[in-house]
VEXDREN-2710 file (C-alpha; in Angstrom, 1 decimal):
% VEXDREN-2710
k/r/px/py/pz
1/MET/-112.7/235.3/-1.6
2/ALA/-114.8/235.0/1.3
3/GLY/-113.6/231.2/1.8
4/ARG/-117.3/229.9/0.8
5/ASP/-118.0/227.0/-0.4
6/LEU/-119.0/226.8/-4.1
7/MET/-120.7/224.9/-6.2
8/ALA/-120.2/226.9/-10.4
9/GLY/-120.9/226.4/-13.7
10/ALA/-120.4/227.7/-16.8
11/GLN/-120.1/227.7/-20.6
12/THR/-117.1/225.7/-21.7
13/GLY/-114.6/228.1/-23.0
14/THR/-115.4/231.1/-20.7
15/GLY/-112.4/231.2/-18.6
16/LYS/-113.7/228.9/-15.7
17/THR/-109.4/227.5/-15.0
18/ALA/-108.9/231.7/-14.0
19/ALA/-112.2/231.6/-12.2
20/PHE/-110.7/229.4/-9.7
21/ALA/-107.1/230.1/-10.0
22/LEU/-107.0/234.1/-9.7
23/PRO/-108.8/233.8/-6.3
24/ILE/-106.7/231.1/-4.5
25/LEU/-103.9/233.1/-5.8
26/GLN/-105.0/236.0/-4.6
27/ARG/-105.5/234.3/-1.3
28/LEU/-102.4/232.3/-0.7
29/ALA/-99.9/235.8/-1.8
30/PRO/-99.7/236.5/2.0
31/GLN/-98.4/233.4/2.9
32/ALA/-95.9/233.3/-0.1
33/SER/-92.2/233.0/1.3
34/THR/-88.9/233.3/-0.6
35/SER/-87.7/230.5/1.6
36/THR/-85.7/227.6/-0.3
37/SER/-86.9/225.2/2.3
38/PRO/-89.5/222.4/1.4
39/ALA/-91.1/222.9/5.1
40/ARG/-92.1/227.2/4.1
41/HIS/-94.1/225.5/1.0
42/PRO/-96.5/223.1/2.2
43/VAL/-99.9/222.3/0.0
44/ARG/-102.3/224.5/0.6
45/ALA/-104.4/224.2/-2.5
46/LEU/-105.1/220.8/-4.5
47/VAL/-106.8/220.9/-7.8
48/LEU/-108.6/217.2/-8.5
49/ALA/-109.1/217.1/-12.5
50/PRO/-110.2/213.9/-14.8
51/THR/-107.5/213.6/-17.1
52/ARG/-104.1/214.3/-17.9
53/GLU/-104.5/216.6/-20.4
54/LEU/-106.8/218.8/-18.1
55/ALA/-104.4/218.9/-15.3
56/VAL/-101.7/220.0/-17.5
57/GLN/-104.1/222.6/-18.8
58/VAL/-105.3/224.1/-14.6
59/ALA/-101.3/223.7/-13.6
60/GLU/-100.2/225.6/-16.7
61/SER/-102.8/228.4/-15.9
62/PHE/-101.3/228.4/-12.2
63/ARG/-97.8/228.9/-13.2
64/ASP/-99.1/231.9/-15.8
65/TYR/-100.8/233.9/-13.5
66/GLY/-98.4/233.2/-10.8
67/LYS/-95.3/234.1/-12.4
68/HIS/-95.0/236.6/-10.7
69/LEU/-95.4/235.3/-6.7
70/PRO/-93.1/233.5/-4.6
71/LEU/-95.5/230.4/-5.0
72/ARG/-94.5/226.9/-6.3
73/SER/-96.9/224.9/-8.1
74/THR/-97.1/221.4/-9.5
75/VAL/-98.4/218.8/-11.8
76/VAL/-99.4/214.7/-11.1
77/TYR/-100.7/212.1/-13.7
78/GLY/-100.4/209.2/-14.8
79/GLY/-98.7/207.9/-16.9
80/VAL/-95.1/208.7/-16.8
81/ASP/-92.6/208.3/-13.9
82/MET/-93.4/208.8/-11.0
83/ASN/-89.0/210.4/-10.0
84/ALA/-89.6/213.5/-11.6
85/GLN/-92.5/213.9/-9.9
86/ILE/-91.5/213.0/-6.0
87/ALA/-88.7/215.1/-6.6
88/GLU/-90.9/217.6/-7.6
89/LEU/-93.1/217.7/-4.3
90/ARG/-90.1/217.1/-1.8
91/ARG/-89.2/220.6/-3.2
92/GLY/-92.6/221.9/-1.5
93/VAL/-95.4/222.8/-3.6
94/GLU/-98.3/225.8/-2.4
95/VAL/-100.5/224.4/-5.6
96/LEU/-101.1/220.8/-6.4
97/VAL/-102.6/220.0/-9.9
98/ALA/-103.6/215.9/-9.7
99/THR/-105.5/213.1/-10.7
100/PRO/-106.9/211.3/-8.8
101/GLY/-105.0/208.0/-9.7
102/ARG/-101.8/209.0/-9.3
103/LEU/-102.5/211.5/-6.2
104/LEU/-103.1/208.3/-4.4
105/ASP/-99.5/206.5/-5.8
106/HIS/-98.4/209.5/-3.9
107/VAL/-100.4/209.0/-1.0
108/GLN/-99.2/205.5/-0.6
109/ASN/-95.4/206.3/-0.7
110/LYS/-95.7/209.0/1.3
111/THR/-94.3/211.5/-0.5
112/VAL/-97.2/213.9/-0.4
113/MET/-99.0/214.9/2.8
114/PHE/-102.0/217.0/2.9
115/ASN/-102.3/218.5/7.0
116/GLN/-101.9/221.9/5.7
117/VAL/-104.1/222.0/2.6
118/GLY/-107.1/224.7/2.8
119/VAL/-109.0/224.8/-1.2
120/LEU/-109.9/222.2/-2.7
121/VAL/-110.8/222.2/-6.2
122/LEU/-113.1/219.3/-8.2
123/ASP/-112.3/221.0/-12.1
124/GLU/-114.9/219.1/-14.3
125/ALA/-117.2/217.9/-11.2
126/ASP/-119.8/216.3/-13.3
127/ARG/-117.1/213.7/-14.8
128/MET/-114.8/214.2/-11.5
129/LEU/-118.2/212.7/-8.9
130/ASP/-119.2/210.2/-11.3
131/MET/-118.9/206.3/-10.7
132/GLY/-115.7/206.0/-12.0
133/PHE/-114.2/208.4/-9.6
134/LEU/-116.5/208.6/-7.1
135/PRO/-114.3/205.8/-4.8
136/ASP/-110.9/207.5/-5.4
137/ILE/-112.6/211.1/-5.0
138/LYS/-113.8/210.2/-1.4
139/ARG/-110.5/208.5/-0.2
140/ILE/-108.7/211.8/-0.9
141/ILE/-111.6/213.8/0.8
142/ALA/-110.7/211.7/4.1
143/LEU/-107.0/212.8/4.4
144/LEU/-107.3/216.7/3.3
145/PRO/-108.3/218.6/6.8
146/ARG/-112.3/219.1/8.0
147/GLU/-111.7/223.2/8.0
148/ARG/-111.0/223.5/4.1
149/GLN/-112.9/225.2/1.0
150/ASN/-114.6/223.2/-1.3
151/LEU/-115.0/224.6/-4.6
152/LEU/-117.1/222.8/-8.1
153/PHE/-116.6/223.5/-11.2
154/SER/-117.7/222.3/-14.7
155/ALA/-120.2/223.0/-17.9
156/THR/-122.4/220.4/-17.0
157/PHE/-124.3/219.8/-14.0
158/PRO/-126.5/216.5/-14.2
159/ASP/-128.9/217.2/-11.0
160/GLU/-127.9/213.4/-9.5
161/ILE/-124.8/214.8/-9.9
162/ARG/-125.6/218.8/-8.4
163/THR/-127.3/215.8/-5.4
164/LEU/-124.1/214.4/-5.2
165/ALA/-121.5/217.2/-4.9
166/LYS/-124.1/219.3/-1.8
167/THR/-123.2/215.9/0.5
168/LEU/-119.5/216.8/-0.3
169/LEU/-120.6/220.7/0.6
170/ARG/-121.4/222.9/2.8
171/ASN/-123.8/225.0/2.0
172/PRO/-122.4/225.8/-1.0
173/ALA/-123.0/229.2/-2.8
174/GLU/-124.5/228.1/-6.6
175/ILE/-123.4/230.4/-9.5
176/GLN/-124.9/229.4/-12.8
177/VAL/-123.0/231.7/-15.1
178/THR/-125.7/230.4/-18.0
179/PRO/-128.7/228.2/-18.4
180/ARG/-127.8/224.6/-17.1
181/ASN/-126.0/222.7/-19.6
182/VAL/-126.1/224.8/-22.7
183/ALA/-124.2/225.3/-25.8
184/ALA/-121.3/227.6/-26.6
185/GLU/-123.7/230.2/-28.0
186/LEU/-120.5/230.9/-30.8
187/VAL/-120.8/227.2/-32.2
188/THR/-123.0/226.3/-35.1
189/HIS/-124.8/223.0/-35.2
190/VAL/-125.2/220.9/-38.1
191/LEU/-125.7/217.3/-38.8
192/HIS/-125.6/215.4/-41.9
193/PRO/-127.6/211.7/-41.8
194/VAL/-125.3/209.1/-43.3
195/ALA/-125.7/205.8/-43.5
196/ARG/-123.6/203.8/-41.5
197/GLU/-120.6/201.9/-43.5
198/LYS/-120.6/205.6/-45.7
199/LYS/-119.5/207.7/-42.8
200/ARG/-115.8/207.3/-43.0
201/GLU/-116.2/208.1/-47.3
202/LEU/-118.2/211.1/-45.8
203/LEU/-115.5/212.3/-43.2
204/ALA/-112.6/211.9/-45.8
205/TYR/-115.5/213.7/-48.5
206/ILE/-116.3/216.7/-45.9
207/ILE/-112.9/217.2/-44.8
208/GLN/-111.5/217.8/-48.3
209/THR/-113.8/219.2/-50.3
210/ARG/-114.2/222.2/-47.5
211/GLY/-110.3/222.3/-47.2
212/LEU/-110.3/221.7/-43.4
213/LYS/-106.8/222.2/-42.0
214/GLN/-107.5/221.7/-38.5
215/VAL/-110.3/219.4/-37.2
216/LEU/-111.0/217.3/-33.9
217/VAL/-113.1/214.4/-34.9
218/PHE/-113.8/212.5/-31.7
219/SER/-114.4/208.6/-32.4
220/GLY/-116.5/206.2/-29.6
221/THR/-113.9/204.0/-28.9
222/ARG/-110.1/203.7/-28.2
223/ILE/-109.3/201.1/-31.6
224/GLY/-112.2/203.0/-33.6
225/ALA/-110.0/206.2/-33.4
226/ASN/-106.1/204.6/-34.3
227/ARG/-108.2/202.6/-37.4
228/LEU/-109.8/205.6/-38.5
229/ALA/-107.1/207.8/-37.8
230/HIS/-105.1/205.1/-40.4
231/GLN/-107.9/205.2/-43.1
232/LEU/-107.6/208.8/-43.4
233/ARG/-103.8/208.7/-43.7
234/LEU/-105.0/206.3/-47.0
235/ASP/-106.8/208.8/-48.4
236/HIS/-103.7/211.5/-47.7
237/ILE/-105.5/213.3/-44.8
238/GLN/-102.7/214.0/-42.1
239/ALA/-104.3/212.4/-39.3
240/ASP/-103.3/211.4/-35.7
241/ALA/-105.2/209.8/-32.8
242/ILE/-105.1/210.1/-29.5
243/HIS/-106.3/208.6/-26.3
244/GLY/-105.6/206.7/-23.2
245/ASP/-103.8/203.6/-24.3
246/LYS/-101.2/206.2/-25.9
247/THR/-98.4/206.9/-23.7
248/GLN/-98.5/210.7/-22.3
249/ALA/-94.9/211.0/-24.6
250/GLU/-97.0/210.5/-27.3
251/ARG/-100.2/211.9/-26.4
252/GLU/-98.3/215.4/-26.2
253/LEU/-96.5/214.6/-29.4
254/ALA/-100.1/214.5/-31.2
255/LEU/-101.5/217.4/-29.5
256/ALA/-97.9/219.8/-30.5
257/ASP/-98.5/218.8/-33.9
258/PHE/-102.2/219.4/-34.2
259/LYS/-102.1/222.9/-32.7
260/ALA/-98.3/223.4/-34.6
261/GLY/-100.7/222.8/-37.8
262/LYS/-98.1/219.2/-38.9
263/THR/-101.5/217.4/-38.4
264/ALA/-104.8/218.8/-40.3
265/VAL/-106.7/215.8/-38.0
266/LEU/-106.8/214.7/-34.5
267/VAL/-109.3/211.4/-33.6
268/ALA/-109.4/211.6/-30.2
269/THR/-111.4/210.1/-27.8
270/ASP/-113.9/211.7/-24.6
271/VAL/-110.4/211.7/-22.8
272/ALA/-110.1/215.1/-25.4
273/SER/-113.3/216.7/-25.0
274/ARG/-112.4/217.9/-21.2
275/GLY/-109.3/220.2/-20.8
276/LEU/-107.9/220.4/-24.4
277/ASP/-107.6/224.3/-25.3
278/ILE/-106.4/224.7/-28.4
279/GLU/-106.6/228.3/-29.4
280/GLY/-108.8/229.4/-32.6
281/LEU/-110.4/225.7/-33.8
282/PRO/-112.5/226.2/-36.4
283/GLN/-114.4/222.4/-36.6
284/VAL/-115.2/219.9/-34.3
285/ILE/-117.1/216.4/-35.6
286/ASN/-118.3/213.9/-34.5
287/PHE/-117.8/210.5/-36.0
288/ASP/-119.3/208.8/-33.5
289/VAL/-122.4/210.3/-31.7
290/PRO/-121.9/210.4/-27.9
291/ARG/-124.2/208.5/-25.7
292/SER/-124.4/210.9/-22.9
293/PRO/-125.6/214.7/-24.4
294/GLU/-123.8/216.4/-21.9
295/ASP/-120.4/214.8/-23.3
296/TYR/-121.8/216.6/-26.5
297/VAL/-121.2/219.7/-24.7
298/HIS/-117.9/219.3/-23.9
299/ARG/-116.5/218.1/-26.7
300/ILE/-118.2/220.9/-28.9
301/GLY/-116.7/222.9/-26.3
302/ARG/-113.5/222.7/-27.9
303/THR/-114.3/225.4/-30.4
304/GLY/-115.6/228.4/-30.4
305/ARG/-113.6/230.0/-27.2
306/ALA/-112.4/232.9/-26.4
307/GLY/-114.9/234.5/-28.4
308/LEU/-114.3/233.1/-31.2
309/THR/-116.7/231.4/-33.4
310/GLY/-116.8/227.3/-34.7
311/GLU/-118.9/224.8/-35.8
312/ALA/-120.0/221.7/-34.6
313/ILE/-120.3/218.6/-37.1
314/SER/-122.2/215.2/-36.3
315/LEU/-122.3/212.6/-38.4
316/VAL/-125.6/211.0/-37.6
317/ALA/-126.4/207.0/-38.6
318/PRO/-129.8/206.0/-38.3
319/GLU/-128.9/204.4/-34.9
320/ASP/-128.0/207.6/-33.3
321/MET/-131.5/208.9/-33.4
322/GLU/-132.1/207.8/-29.6
323/SER/-128.8/209.7/-29.0
324/LEU/-129.4/212.0/-31.0
325/ALA/-132.5/213.2/-29.1
326/ALA/-131.0/213.4/-25.7
327/ILE/-128.6/216.0/-27.2
328/GLU/-131.6/218.1/-28.3
329/ARG/-133.7/218.1/-25.7
330/LEU/-130.6/219.0/-23.9
331/ILE/-129.1/221.9/-25.4
332/LYS/-133.0/223.0/-25.9
333/LYS/-132.3/223.1/-29.9
334/ARG/-133.6/221.7/-33.1
335/ILE/-129.6/221.3/-34.5
336/GLU/-130.0/221.9/-38.5
337/ARG/-130.4/218.7/-41.3
338/VAL/-127.8/218.5/-44.2
339/LEU/-128.3/216.2/-46.7
340/VAL/-124.9/215.5/-48.5
341/PRO/-125.6/213.3/-51.8
342/GLY/-124.2/210.3/-52.2
343/PHE/-124.0/209.2/-48.5
344/GLN/-127.3/209.7/-46.6
345/PRO/-129.0/206.3/-45.8
346/SER/-131.7/204.7/-47.6
347/GLY/-136.0/204.7/-47.0
348/ALA/-137.9/205.6/-44.2
349/THR/-134.2/206.8/-42.1
350/VAL/-134.2/209.5/-44.2
351/ALA/-137.4/211.2/-43.7
352/THR/-137.0/210.2/-39.7
353/LEU/-133.3/211.3/-39.2
354/MET/-134.4/214.8/-41.2
355/GLY/-137.7/215.3/-39.3
356/ASP/-140.7/217.3/-40.2
357/GLN/-138.7/220.5/-41.9
358/PRO/-136.3/219.0/-44.0
359/SER/-133.2/221.6/-44.7
360/ARG/-133.8/223.6/-47.2
361/LYS/-130.0/223.2/-48.4
362/SER/-130.3/219.3/-47.9
363/ALA/-130.1/218.1/-51.9
364/PRO/-131.6/216.3/-52.9
365/ALA/-134.6/216.5/-51.2
366/VAL/-137.0/213.6/-49.3
367/ARG/-139.5/213.3/-51.7
368/ARG/-143.4/213.3/-50.7
369/ASP/-145.2/212.3/-53.1
370/ARG/-144.1/208.6/-53.4
371/PRO/-144.7/206.4/-50.4
372/VAL/-142.2/206.4/-48.0
373/LYS/-140.0/203.5/-47.8
374/HIS/-139.7/201.1/-44.3
375/ALA/-136.3/200.2/-42.9
376/ASP/-136.1/196.9/-41.7
377/PRO/-134.0/197.9/-38.9
378/ILE/-132.1/193.8/-38.5
379/PHE/-131.7/193.8/-42.2
380/SER/-129.4/196.5/-44.6
381/LYS/-131.9/196.2/-47.6
382/PRO/-135.1/198.4/-47.5
383/TYR/-138.7/197.0/-47.0
384/GLU/-140.7/198.2/-50.6
385/PRO/-144.4/197.9/-51.2
386/GLY/-145.3/196.5/-53.9
387/THR/-142.7/194.0/-54.4
388/ALA/-143.1/190.2/-54.6
389/PRO/-142.2/188.6/-51.4
390/PRO/-139.3/186.0/-51.5
391/ALA/-140.5/183.0/-52.3
392/ALA/-141.5/181.0/-49.2
393/PRO/-138.4/178.2/-48.3
394/LYS/-139.3/174.1/-48.0
395/ALA/-140.2/173.0/-45.4
396/GLU/-137.7/171.1/-43.1
397/ALA/-137.1/168.7/-40.3
398/PRO/-137.0/170.4/-36.6
399/GLN/-133.4/169.3/-36.6
400/GLN/-132.4/171.1/-39.5
401/GLN/-134.3/174.3/-38.2
402/SER/-132.9/174.3/-35.0
403/LYS/-129.3/174.2/-36.8
404/ARG/-129.9/177.1/-39.1
405/ARG/-131.0/179.2/-36.7
406/GLN/-128.4/178.8/-34.2
407/PRO/-125.9/181.1/-36.6
408/GLN/-128.4/183.5/-36.9
409/VAL/-129.3/184.2/-33.7
410/ALA/-125.3/184.4/-32.8
411/ALA/-125.2/186.6/-35.2
412/LEU/-127.9/189.0/-33.8
413/LEU/-126.2/188.2/-30.2
414/GLY/-122.6/190.1/-32.1
415/GLY/-120.9/186.3/-30.9
416/LYS/-120.6/182.4/-31.3
417/LEU/-122.9/180.2/-29.4
418/LYS/-121.1/177.2/-27.9
419/GLY/-120.8/174.4/-30.3
420/ALA/-122.0/176.5/-33.6
END
């Protein structure tokens, strides 16, 4: 309210949108006008968000909080026709919520003016300031008046992002409502060690045996999200996918069906981990463990919101161990391990995933009175001590050896060698 620059962090689902929307509306209220002239409604507050869903959610908050004020607000984002957005901007709006790319489209078309912007908000600032968005952010900031208030809000502030943010702010106040990068306290965490090739079957098993009716499942890729949703439908589970390749209309329909209970499972990429506010969402499942530990915090923040409890389930294959370790370091918590019989990986990988203290819920437990199998990271069949080694192949001519090795090397590299 004093107009000072601000860096603010709090757990997701605790009301960060209200924390900047309400003071902005109160500061703009004395300048509010009932005039229909666009000149009396210049853009005074600009809010930048990384995803369409988050931008829409923020715009809805401004609309609802300010419904008794003669202040106008609108949202612009990509994936839809610009003409309707241009018409809204020409009517005049005091609060503009936007994704960076589409906002620059409007700048190029000269359909938006920034000369009276007094407040800039970067929502989900850690994502906004990463290398993907930074050039667009700098272009937009260069167009704004020098005298303005800058507000950065986020659930996570990695050290490199904090350093970068300070170059954009002037003597900012810093507010950290809870310890940095802490996951929501009302969310319980559990992971199921699983063989990679059995992940889909385990997911369907969990959904069906527990009778889950509304669960958000995170996939690492857009293609993977589509494929997983299709496979779940083959298992007679109502599922849909939401990701960046979908049109805005498709994304809105998928989200509306999920909120209405028409779809039991919504498979999403990380585009949905920021900005989805689904009331009372009971479970989030990480089908693919996120590579960035901060993304884990944002994903599970879709549940356990507004004082309600939630559950975060992760399906962890042996190759996810490094990412899991990074997540546990970030949230400063060891996630409970629970084995699901018939789906766990074999050999030493189970012992590694379970750690030194296997969960008492695990069934069957890992036996300690027998030699631990040593899994070969290349081949799927674990090596068992005491078994006879395979017979050595007969010696081959150097040319034959070269021809045989090429396809193997190509397979390990994930592609074909030229001429192979």
